[in-house]
C-alpha positions, 0 to 999 in steps of 0.5 A, spaced: 565 536 456 561 541 455 556 544 460 550 542 456 552 535 454 554 534 461 546 536 462 543 532 457 548 526 461 544 527 467 538 526 464 539 520 460 542 517 466 535 520 470 531 516 466 535 510 465 535 510 473 528 512 473 526 506 468 530 501 474 525 503 479 520 503 475 521 496 473 522 493 480 516 497 483 512 494 477 514 487 479 513 489 487 508 493 489 503 487 485 506 482 489 505 486 495 497 487 493 496 480 492 500 478 498 495 482 503 489 480 498 491 472 500 492 474 508 485 477 508 482 472 503 484 465 506 483 460 510 485 462 516 484 469 516 476 467 515 476 463 521 480 468 525 476 473 524 470 469 526 473 466 532 475 474 532 467 476 531 465 470 537 470 473 542 468 480 541 461 478 541 462 474 548 465 480 552 460 485 549 455 479 553 459 478 559 460 486 560 452 486 560 450 488 553 443 488 551 444 482 545 440 486 540 446 492 540 451 486 541 450 483 535 449 491 531 456 491 534 459 485 532 456 487 525 459 493 525 466 490 527 465 485 522 464 490 517 471 493 518 475 487 515 470 486 509 470 493 507 478 493 507 478 488 503 473 491 498 478 496 498 484 492 496 480 489 491 478 495 487 485 498 488 487 491 485 481 491 479 484 498 478 477 502 479 478 509 480 476 513 486 480 509 491 484 512 495 490 507 495 491 508 488 493 514 490 497 513 496 501 508 492 502 513 486 504 518 491 509 514 494 512 511 487 513 518 486 516 521 492 521 515 492 523 516 485 524 523 486 528 522 492 533 517 488 533 522 483 535 527 488 540 522 491 543 521 485 544 529 485 547 530 491 552 525 491 553 528 483 554 534 487 559 532 491 563 528 486 564 535 483 567 539 488 
């Protein structure tokens, strides 16, 4: 086979591999995000967050923290969890400006590039 035909064949194989990877990614990523959101917004997660906040507040009070400070710190503690939930909701809804989208997109790109590089390395080793 000529070198040009070989390169064309490699490009076709790469495109097929990318299509396959993207097919898997398009199924796996939404399921993963949905599972994460489900775990954050479930009834059990709500109960656990309430217990955690109550325990946090109790520890602050037991340590001698003033009431107003303990309440403010507990509110901040709970806001961390609600902020995380908001970020995930935005990522799933496709709102722009969410860093999570960039992270997911970058991770997908990196995985695809790794897979293609592995494929080329294997082909180069087979030629030797």
